[in-house]
N, CA, C and O of each residue as an XYZ file, in Angstrom:
300
protein
N      15.594     24.927     19.440
C      14.975     24.919     17.206
C      13.864     24.779     18.051
O      13.526     24.068     18.998
N      13.394     25.742     17.355
C      11.542     26.686     17.499
C      10.532     24.921     16.334
O      11.002     24.101     15.545
N       9.347     25.105     16.797
C       8.380     23.496     16.007
C       8.844     24.386     14.554
O       9.727     23.896     13.850
N       8.281     25.545     14.204
C       8.776     25.672     12.644
C       9.419     25.056     11.959
O       9.196     24.421     10.928
N      10.859     25.375     12.963
C      12.099     24.865     12.488
C      12.596     23.505     12.146
O      13.355     23.165     11.239
N      11.818     22.579     13.357
C      12.006     20.769     12.762
C      10.998     20.912     11.579
O      11.656     20.710     10.559
N       9.675     21.174     11.248
C       8.825     21.179     10.590
C       9.325     21.650      9.253
O       8.691     21.193      8.302
N      10.309     22.452      8.967
C      11.340     22.590      7.754
C      12.103     21.199      8.189
O      11.632     20.146      7.759
N      12.904     21.177      8.768
C      13.865     20.035      8.883
C      13.112     18.834      8.190
O      13.626     18.349      7.182
N      12.004     18.360      8.638
C      11.422     17.681      8.077
C      11.221     17.365      6.918
O      11.616     16.443      6.204
N      10.506     18.294      6.773
C       9.417     18.631      5.202
C      11.444     18.618      3.744
O      11.626     18.630      2.526
N      11.833     18.605      4.284
C      13.337     18.542      3.628
C      14.038     17.426      3.697
O      14.992     17.482      2.922
N      13.956     15.979      4.560
C      14.250     15.317      4.666
C      13.562     14.704      3.562
O      13.849     14.237      2.460
N      12.333     14.922      4.429
C      10.930     13.284      3.704
C      10.932     14.094      1.832
O      10.125     13.771      0.961
N      12.391     15.454      1.606
C      11.620     15.843      0.170
C      13.408     15.456     -0.089
O      13.548     15.347     -1.307
N      14.359     15.292      0.410
C      15.580     14.664     -0.152
C      15.742     12.661     -0.544
O      16.372     11.973     -1.347
N      14.630     12.389      0.720
C      14.927     11.462      0.582
C      13.895     10.471     -0.292
O      14.120      9.277     -0.492
N      12.467     11.355     -0.876
C      11.319     11.077     -2.036
C      12.917     11.337     -3.451
O      13.356     10.710     -4.414
N      13.163     12.325     -2.890
C      13.929     12.338     -4.381
C      15.540     11.391     -4.987
O      16.213     11.323     -6.015
N      15.540     10.806     -3.597
C      17.020      9.980     -4.020
C      15.923      8.631     -4.027
O      16.366      8.067     -5.027
N      15.187      8.064     -3.725
C      14.274      6.595     -4.447
C      14.075      7.151     -5.886
O      14.406      6.555     -6.911
N      13.523      8.306     -5.827
C      13.129      8.384     -7.552
C      14.246      8.020     -8.149
O      14.037      6.949     -8.719
N      15.554      8.455     -8.332
C      17.362      8.520     -8.791
C      17.191      6.962     -8.496
O      17.045      6.171     -9.428
N      17.219      6.471     -6.904
C      17.820      5.065     -7.356
C      16.395      4.373     -8.996
O      16.908      4.100    -10.081
N      15.156      4.257     -8.865
C      14.683      4.166     -9.910
C      14.896      4.299    -10.963
O      14.211      3.510    -11.615
N      15.377      4.769    -11.435
C      15.381      5.917    -12.711
C      16.164      5.436    -13.125
O      16.031      5.338    -14.345
N      17.418      4.834    -12.587
C      18.334      4.197    -13.035
C      18.835      3.240    -13.437
O      19.236      2.643    -12.438
N      19.107      2.623    -14.407
C      19.232      1.035    -14.356
C      19.988      0.779    -13.887
O      20.897      1.505    -13.486
N      19.868     -0.360    -13.777
C      21.295     -1.919    -12.501
C      22.229     -1.968    -13.473
O      21.940     -2.185    -14.650
N      23.235     -1.799    -13.112
C      24.937     -1.256    -13.780
C      25.091     -3.162    -14.496
O      24.804     -4.208    -13.914
N      25.419     -3.040    -15.337
C      25.571     -4.710    -15.828
C      27.502     -5.588    -14.290
O      28.188     -5.006    -13.449
N      27.493     -6.377    -14.559
C      28.607     -7.017    -13.157
C      30.313     -6.077    -13.583
O      31.190     -5.633    -12.842
N      30.148     -6.100    -15.279
C      31.773     -5.458    -15.795
C      30.935     -5.274    -17.079
O      30.031     -6.049    -17.396
N      31.455     -3.742    -18.090
C      31.766     -2.774    -19.063
C      31.885     -4.322    -20.703
O      32.136     -5.481    -21.034
N      31.546     -3.258    -20.995
C      31.476     -4.305    -22.323
C      33.160     -4.536    -22.808
O      33.239     -5.491    -23.581
N      34.104     -4.074    -22.610
C      35.193     -3.723    -22.359
C      36.394     -3.988    -21.553
O      37.590     -3.704    -21.491
N      35.324     -4.788    -20.870
C      36.061     -6.215    -19.583
C      36.213     -5.227    -17.745
O      36.001     -5.623    -16.599
N      36.512     -4.334    -18.115
C      37.562     -3.749    -17.364
C      35.729     -2.566    -16.618
O      34.692     -2.656    -17.275
N      35.759     -1.858    -15.597
C      34.938     -1.485    -14.785
C      35.443     -0.933    -14.391
O      36.472     -1.154    -13.754
N      34.631      0.563    -14.730
C      35.138      2.372    -14.044
C      34.337      2.650    -13.005
O      33.119      2.615    -13.183
N      34.942      3.019    -11.572
C      34.106      3.516    -10.779
C      34.125      5.009    -11.066
O      35.055      5.436    -11.751
N      33.296      5.758    -10.665
C      32.108      7.308    -11.340
C      32.283      7.315     -9.635
O      31.800      6.432     -8.927
N      33.009      8.393     -9.152
C      32.526      9.234     -8.320
C      31.775     10.675     -8.308
O      32.378     11.583     -8.881
N      30.514     10.981     -7.711
C      30.070     11.621     -7.754
C      29.570     12.960     -6.675
O      29.174     12.669     -5.546
N      29.614     14.145     -7.039
C      29.897     14.895     -5.342
C      28.459     15.020     -5.585
O      28.242     14.810     -6.778
N      27.041     15.363     -4.720
C      26.066     15.909     -4.401
C      26.110     16.486     -3.705
O      26.678     16.336     -2.624
N      25.032     18.061     -4.414
C      25.029     19.003     -3.039
C      23.895     19.101     -2.801
O      23.323     18.877     -3.868
N      23.142     19.312     -2.009
C      21.878     19.633     -1.617
C      21.373     20.298     -0.598
O      21.594     20.121      0.600
N      20.504     21.273     -1.247
C      20.052     22.696     -0.248
C      19.142     22.307     -0.349
O      18.756     21.354     -1.025
N      18.514     23.111      0.442
C      17.048     22.611      0.143
C      16.072     23.219     -0.429
O      16.101     24.432     -0.224
N      15.090     22.805     -1.161
C      14.532     22.072     -2.544
C      15.496     22.317     -3.912
O      15.160     23.099     -4.802
N      16.474     21.699     -3.937
C      17.496     21.872     -4.684
C      18.753     20.556     -4.892
O      19.491     20.275     -3.947
N      18.810     20.170     -5.610
C      20.137     19.125     -5.116
C      20.641     19.568     -6.970
O      20.015     19.824     -7.999
N      22.048     19.460     -6.595
C      23.179     19.671     -7.794
C      23.898     18.489     -8.150
O      23.912     17.703     -7.202
N      24.333     18.184     -8.880
C      24.089     18.648    -10.093
C      22.727     18.369    -10.174
O      22.336     17.541     -9.351
N      21.694     18.939    -11.120
C      20.708     18.498    -11.397
C      20.180     17.794    -12.326
O      18.995     17.850    -12.653
N      21.054     17.062    -12.827
C      21.035     15.242    -13.586
C      22.433     14.548    -14.060
O      23.382     15.016    -14.690
N      22.257     13.586    -13.654
C      23.651     12.359    -13.703
C      23.828     12.044    -14.368
O      22.752     12.116    -14.961
N      24.786     11.402    -15.289
C      24.862     11.428    -17.143
C      26.140      9.695    -16.402
O      27.139      9.876    -15.707
N      25.725      8.547    -16.771
C      26.823      8.056    -16.499
C      27.092      6.777    -17.420
O      26.279      5.878    -17.203
N      27.737      6.583    -18.081
C      27.940      5.260    -19.072
C      27.952      3.989    -18.535
O      28.672      3.584    -17.623
N      26.836      3.185    -19.357
C      25.988      1.679    -18.686
C      27.671      0.824    -18.589
O      28.682      0.682    -19.276
N      27.210      0.489    -17.477
C      28.587     -0.328    -16.454
C      29.688      0.090    -15.947
O      30.661     -0.569    -15.578
N      29.522      1.158    -15.936
C      30.446      2.196    -14.568
C      29.688      2.158    -13.538
O      28.620      2.761    -13.437
N      30.421      1.122    -12.328
C      30.169      2.070    -10.924
C      30.347      3.154    -10.596
O      31.241      3.994    -10.703
N      28.794      3.024     -9.905
C      28.233      4.771     -9.053
C      28.828      4.983     -8.158
O      28.612      4.109     -7.318
N      29.650      5.850     -7.759
C      29.500      6.102     -6.009
C      28.992      7.837     -5.755
O      29.684      8.850     -5.852
N      27.444      7.687     -5.382
C      26.695      8.916     -4.879
C      27.445      9.773     -2.982
O      27.033      9.500     -1.854
N      28.310     10.534     -3.279
C      28.672     11.574     -2.153
C      27.881     12.199     -2.122
O      27.764     12.843     -3.164
N      26.644     12.540     -0.867
C      25.766     13.317     -0.588
C      26.424     14.565      0.903
O      27.123     14.463      1.911
N      25.769     15.476      0.291
C      26.109     16.582      1.156
C      25.306     17.667      1.446
O      24.839     18.371      0.551
N      25.077     17.891      2.790
C      23.854     18.503      2.334
C      24.485     20.330      2.702
O      25.663     20.305      3.061
N      23.772     22.008      2.642
C      24.940     22.953      2.834
C      23.939     23.822      3.384
O      24.105     25.021      3.609
N      22.483     22.902      3.672
C      21.846     24.074      4.748
C      21.421     23.549      5.493
O      20.670     24.086      6.306
N      21.852     21.764      5.532
C      20.301     21.438      7.292
C      21.693     20.100      7.679
O      21.586     19.365      8.660
């Protein structure tokens, strides 16, 4: 791998880590149980590619247990 390729890979990983940290700080902590007494598990598949994530916005209900599966399409 050329030096330029390593630099692009490292920049992508920094961006992905930063986006993940921002996402975690923006989401409020979920309570242990939902108001109905049942906790729902929501699994979301996130696809990452250079400078973009799909889906761009993730919305869940308060009380849901969220499991993110993150995969990379290009690196």
